[in-house]
C-alpha positions in Angstrom: 35.9 -33.1 -2.3 38.1 -30.9 -4.2 36.0 -27.7 -3.7 35.9 -28.3 0.2 39.4 -28.4 0.5 39.6 -25.1 -1.6 37.0 -23.8 0.8 38.9 -24.4 3.9 42.2 -23.3 2.2 40.5 -20.0 1.5 39.2 -19.6 5.2 42.1 -20.3 6.8 44.1 -18.1 4.5 42.2 -15.5 4.8 42.2 -15.6 8.7 45.6 -15.7 8.7 45.7 -12.4 6.5 43.5 -10.9 8.7 45.6 -11.7 11.9 48.8 -10.6 10.1 47.0 -7.3 8.7 46.0 -6.6 13.1 49.7 -7.6 13.6 50.8 -4.4 11.8 48.0 -2.4 12.7 49.3 -3.0 15.9 52.6 -1.3 15.4 50.7 1.9 14.9 50.6 1.4 18.4 54.2 0.9 19.0 55.2 4.1 16.7 52.9 6.2 19.2 54.6 4.9 22.4 58.2 5.0 20.9 57.6 8.5 19.3 55.9 10.0 22.5 58.7 8.3 24.7 61.1 9.8 22.9 60.1 13.3 22.7 60.1 15.8 25.6 57.2 15.7 27.8 55.5 19.5 26.4 55.2 17.9 23.0 53.3 14.4 23.6 50.0 15.3 22.9 50.8 16.4 19.5 52.4 13.5 18.6 49.8 11.1 20.1 47.4 13.1 17.8 48.7 13.2 14.7 49.6 9.2 15.2 45.9 8.7 15.4 45.1 10.6 12.7 47.6 9.3 10.1 46.2 5.8 10.9 42.7 7.1 10.0 43.7 9.1 6.8 45.7 6.5 5.6 43.0 4.1 6.0 40.7 6.6 3.9 43.0 7.8 1.4 44.1 4.0 0.8 40.6 3.0 0.1 39.4 6.0 -1.8 42.3 5.7 -4.3 45.8 4.8 -3.3 44.4 1.2 -3.5 43.6 0.9 -6.8 46.5 3.1 -7.6 48.7 0.7 -6.3 47.4 -2.5 -7.8 45.4 -1.5 -11.3 43.6 -3.7 -13.9 46.1 -1.9 -16.3 49.0 0.5 -16.2 52.2 1.2 -18.3 54.6 -0.5 -16.0 55.6 3.7 -14.6 52.2 5.0 -14.4 49.4 2.9 -13.0 45.0 3.1 -14.5 43.9 5.5 -11.9 40.9 4.3 -10.1 38.9 5.7 -7.4 36.6 4.1 -5.3 37.5 0.4 -3.9 35.6 -2.6 -6.0 33.4 -5.0 -4.2 35.2 -7.9 -2.4 35.3 -11.3 -4.8 32.9 -13.9 -3.3 34.0 -17.3 -2.2 32.6 -18.5 -5.7 34.4 -15.8 -7.8 37.8 -17.2 -6.5 37.0 -20.8 -6.5 36.3 -20.3 -10.3 39.6 -17.9 -10.8 41.7 -20.9 -11.4 44.7 -19.5 -9.5 46.4 -21.4 -6.9 46.4 -18.8 -3.9 42.6 -18.1 -2.7 41.9 -15.1 0.0 39.5 -12.5 0.5 40.4 -9.4 -1.5 39.2 -7.6 1.3 41.7 -9.4 3.7 44.1 -8.3 1.0 43.3 -4.7 1.1 43.1 -4.7 5.1 46.5 -5.9 4.7 47.7 -3.5 2.5 46.4 -0.2 4.2 48.4 -1.1 7.6 51.8 -0.8 5.2 50.7 2.5 3.8 49.9 3.8 7.7 53.7 2.5 8.7 55.1 4.6 6.0 53.4 7.4 7.3 54.5 7.1 10.7 57.8 6.7 9.6 58.0 10.6 9.1 55.6 11.8 12.1 58.7 10.9 14.4 61.3 12.6 12.2 59.3 16.1 11.8 58.5 15.8 16.2 58.5 18.8 17.9 58.3 21.4 15.6 55.8 21.0 12.6 52.3 22.1 12.5 50.0 19.1 12.7 47.5 20.6 10.1 50.0 21.0 7.7 51.8 17.4 8.6 48.6 15.8 8.2 47.7 17.1 4.6 50.9 15.7 3.7 49.6 12.7 4.8 46.8 12.9 2.5 49.2 13.4 -0.7 51.5 10.7 0.9 49.1 7.8 1.2 47.3 8.5 -2.1 49.6 8.9 -4.2 53.1 8.8 -3.3 53.3 5.6 -1.7 51.1 4.2 -4.3 52.4 4.8 -7.2 56.2 3.9 -6.1 54.8 0.5 -4.3 52.9 -0.2 -8.1 56.4 -0.3 -9.5 57.0 -3.1 -7.5 54.4 -4.7 -5.8 51.9 -3.8 -8.8 53.6 -5.4 -11.4 55.5 -2.4 -12.6 58.9 -1.7 -14.1 61.1 -2.6 -10.7 59.2 -5.4 -10.9 60.0 -6.4 -14.3 63.5 -5.0 -13.8 64.1 -7.8 -11.0 64.3 -6.0 -8.0 63.3 -7.9 -5.1 61.7 -6.4 -2.1 59.9 -9.0 0.1 57.7 -7.0 2.7 58.9 -3.6 2.2 62.3 -2.5 3.1 62.2 0.0 0.3 58.7 0.5 -0.6 57.9 1.0 2.8 60.4 2.2 5.0 62.9 3.5 2.1 60.2 5.4 1.1 58.4 6.9 4.3 62.2 7.7 5.4 62.7 10.0 2.4 59.5 11.7 2.9 60.4 12.2 6.2 64.1 13.5 5.2 62.6 16.2 2.4 60.2 17.3 5.4 63.2 17.7 7.4 65.2 19.6 5.2 62.4 22.2 4.3 61.6 22.6 8.1 64.8 23.1 9.7 65.8 22.1 13.2 64.1 22.1 16.5 65.1 25.5 18.3 68.5 25.3 20.0 69.3 21.6 18.9 72.6 22.8 16.8 74.6 25.4 18.9 78.2 26.9 17.7 78.8 24.2 15.9 77.8 21.6 18.8 74.9 18.9 19.2 72.7 19.9 22.3 71.1 17.1 23.7 67.2 17.0 24.0 66.3 14.0 25.9 62.7 11.9 25.5 60.4 11.9 28.3 59.7 8.8 28.9 62.1 5.6 27.8 59.9 2.9 29.2 57.2 4.1 26.9 59.7 4.2 23.9 60.8 0.8 25.1 57.2 -0.9 25.0 56.8 0.8 21.9 59.5 -0.7 20.4 58.5 -4.2 22.0 55.2 -3.4 20.2 56.8 -2.9 17.2 59.1 -6.3 17.2 55.9 -8.2 17.7 54.0 -6.5 15.1 57.0 -7.1 12.5 55.9 -11.0 12.8 52.6 -10.0 10.7 54.8 -7.5 8.4 57.2 -10.0 7.2 54.9 -13.2 8.0 52.0 -11.8 6.6 53.9 -11.2 3.4 54.1 -14.9 2.5 50.3 -14.1 2.1 48.8 -18.1 2.8 49.6 -20.7 5.6 47.5 -23.2 4.1 50.2 -26.2 2.7 53.2 -27.6 4.4 55.6 -25.6 2.5 53.9 -22.3 3.3 53.2 -23.1 7.2 57.5 -24.0 6.7 58.0 -20.6 5.0 56.2 -18.8 7.7 58.0 -20.2 10.4 61.7 -19.7 8.8 60.3 -15.7 8.5 59.7 -15.7 11.9 62.7 -17.3 13.2 64.6 -14.5 11.1 62.9 -11.9 11.7 63.3 -12.1 15.6 67.0 -13.2 15.1 67.5 -10.0 12.9 66.0 -7.4 15.6 68.0 -9.4 18.3 71.3 -8.8 16.1 70.0 -5.0 15.4 69.9 -4.8 19.9 73.4 -6.0 20.2 75.0 -4.8 17.3 73.7 -1.0 18.1 74.4 -1.4 22.0 78.1 -2.7 21.5 78.9 -0.2 19.1 77.7 2.4 21.5 79.8 1.1 24.7 82.7 1.1 22.5 81.7 4.7 21.0 80.6 6.6 24.3 81.7 4.7 27.1 77.9 3.9 27.9 75.0 1.5 26.9 72.6 4.1 25.4 69.0 2.3 25.2 68.1 4.9 22.5 70.4 3.6 20.0 69.4 0.0 21.2 66.2 0.4 20.4 66.6 2.0 17.0 69.3 -0.7 16.3 66.1 -3.4 17.2 64.1 -1.4 14.3 67.3 -1.5 12.3 67.7 -4.9 12.4 63.4 -5.7 11.7 63.9 -3.3 8.5 67.6 -4.9 7.3 65.6 -8.4 7.4 62.5 -7.1 5.8 63.5 -7.4 2.3 64.2 -10.7 2.3 63.1 -12.8 5.8 62.7 -16.3 4.0 66.2 -16.9 2.0 68.7 -16.5 4.6 69.4 -19.3 7.5 69.0 -18.1 10.5 72.6 -17.3 11.3 72.9 -14.8 8.3 69.3 -13.3 9.4 71.2 -12.5 12.9 74.2 -11.2 10.8 72.4 -8.8 8.6 70.2 -7.8 11.6 73.7 -6.8 13.5 74.8 -4.6 10.8 71.7 -2.6 10.6 72.2 -1.7 14.2 75.6 -0.9 13.8 74.6 0.8 10.8 71.6 3.2 12.3 74.4 4.3 15.3 76.5 5.6 12.5 73.7 7.2 10.3 71.9 8.8 13.6 75.8 10.5 14.4 76.2 11.3 10.9 72.7 12.9 10.4 73.4 15.4 13.4 76.7 16.4 12.2 75.0 17.2 9.2 72.3 18.9 11.2 69.7 16.6 9.7 67.4 17.1 13.3 65.6 13.9 13.4 64.1 13.4 17.0 63.6 10.0 17.2 66.6 8.5 14.4 63.5 7.6 12.2 65.1 8.4 8.8 68.4 6.4 10.0 66.3 3.4 11.3 64.1 3.0 8.4 66.0 4.9 5.4 69.4 4.1 6.2 68.5 0.1 6.8 66.3 -0.4 4.8 69.4 0.3 2.1 71.4 -1.9 3.5 68.4 -4.8 3.9 67.8 -4.2 0.0 71.2 -4.5 -0.5 71.7 -7.8 1.4 69.3 -9.6 -0.6 72.3 -10.4 -3.0 73.4 -12.2 -0.5 70.9 -14.8 -1.0 69.4 -14.3 -4.2 69.0 -11.1 -6.7 71.4 -9.1 -8.2 73.2 -5.9 -7.4 72.2 -3.7 -10.4 68.4 -4.5 -9.8 68.9 -3.5 -6.2 70.6 -0.5 -6.6 68.0 0.6 -9.9 65.1 0.3 -7.2 66.8 2.1 -4.6 67.8 4.9 -7.2 64.4 5.1 -8.6 62.3 4.9 -4.9 64.2 7.7 -3.3 64.4 9.9 -6.4 60.4 9.5 -7.1 59.8 9.7 -3.2 62.3 12.6 -2.4 61.5 14.9 -5.5 57.7 14.5 -5.2 57.7 15.4 -1.6 59.8 17.8 -1.4 57.6 19.4 -3.7 54.5 19.2 -2.0 56.3 19.8 1.7 57.0 22.9 -0.2 54.2 24.0 -1.3 52.8 23.4 1.9 55.0 25.5 3.5 54.5 28.5 1.0 50.6 28.1 1.7 49.9 27.3 5.3 53.4 27.4 6.7 55.4 24.3 8.3 57.2 25.3 11.4 55.4 26.6 14.5 57.2 30.2 16.0 59.7 30.0 18.3 57.2 31.2 21.2 55.0 28.3 20.4 57.8 25.8 20.5 59.4 27.0 23.8 55.9 26.5 25.4 55.6 23.1 22.9 53.6 22.1 20.5 50.7 20.2 22.9 49.7 23.8 23.9 49.7 25.6 20.8 48.5 22.7 18.0 46.0 20.9 20.7 45.6 22.7 23.8 46.2 19.7 26.1 49.1 19.0 28.1 50.1 15.3 28.2 51.6 15.1 31.6 49.9 18.1 33.5 50.7 17.6 36.8 54.5 17.7 35.8 54.5 20.5 33.3 54.6 24.0 34.1 52.4 24.9 31.4 49.4 23.2 32.5 48.3 26.2 34.5 49.2 28.9 32.0 48.0 27.4 28.6 44.9 28.2 27.1 41.9 26.2 27.7 40.9 23.6 24.9 37.4 25.0 24.8 37.6 28.8 24.6 34.7 30.9 25.8 
C-alpha cells in the first residue's frame, strides 16, 4: 500500500515537473516575440533565428556537459566535478529504494533545468540586438550554457559554497536572471552601441517595429513564469506542497501586476505619457523581482516587491542610456537590476543581507569577468559587430538573407538571395 502511494506521488510529481518545464520552455516564444517586437523591422529575422538557435544550443550543451557540471556527484564547493554525457534516468524502483522524500524522474529534472539555462541566453539576445553577427553570438551561447551558467548555478543549486553560506535564490533572480543580464552587460560593453543611437550627447530613439507582438511576448512570459516559479517547488503531491504552489502562483501574478503599474505610473509622471515599452519591462521586472522568493511573502508584500521592481527598471533603463550602454529591449535592466532588487528583497521575509550581498557579488564577478574574456576572444578572432553598411541595411539581409516583412521593407527588392546561384 505504501509503495502504491509513493508510485502515485512519483507519477504526479513527475507529470507536474514536466508540465511546468513546458511552461518555461514556452517562455522561449515569449522572449522571441518580445525581442522581435522591440527591434526595428530590418532586424527581425535575425532575432528570430537567434532565439530558436540559442534554445537548441542550450538543450544540446546542457545535456552534453552543463547539467552534470551544475549537479555533480562530488565537488569542492567552488569547482564541481567535470562530467560529460548525461547518465541514464532513474527508474521508479531505484527512486523508491533511495530513501528520499521527493520522488520524480531525473529526466524530468533535466528537462526542467535546461529550459532555465535557455532563459539566461535569451536575456543576452535582446541586449546585443541589431548590430552583432549571428554566429559569434551563437558561439558565446555554447560557452554560456556549457560553462559560465552551470558553474555559478552549482554554487547555489548544486550545493556549492553560496548555498552553504546561506545565500537564498528560490527560482533564479540571481542564478538565471542576474547571470544572463551580466553576460549581456559584458557583451554590450565590448560590442558598442548601434550606429546613430547616441549623437551629440543625446539619446536617439529607435522604436521597435511591432508593439502588439512585444505585448503578446510579455503575456507569454507572464504565463511561463508560473512554471518558472511554481515548478521550482519541485512537487505538488501533498497538501502542504499544493498550498505552497498556490501561494507561489498568486504572488508571482501580483508581482507582475505591481511591476506593470509601478512602471506605467512612473513613466506618466516622468514623461507625461504612458509608455507601453516601460510597462512591458515593468511586468518582467516585477516577475524577476519575486523569483528569488515567491513563497514567503504575503500577497500584499509580493505586490509591493513587484511594484518597486517596476519603478527601478524605468530608472535603470534611463541610466544605462545616459551611460551610452545600448540595450535595445531593456534586458539588462529588467533582468539584472531587478534581479539584484529581488535578491535583496528576500531579506524582508527570510535570509540575511550579508549572505544575499555575497551571492550577488560572486555571481556578478564570475559572470562578468568570464563573459568579458570570451566576448573579447570572439571579437578578436571572428569579430562581433557587423559593418556599418550591413547595420544600415539590416542584419536580416547581411546575416540571414531574408526579410521578416518583405512587403514593407525596401531591402526586399535589392537584398541578396538566400540561395545564391
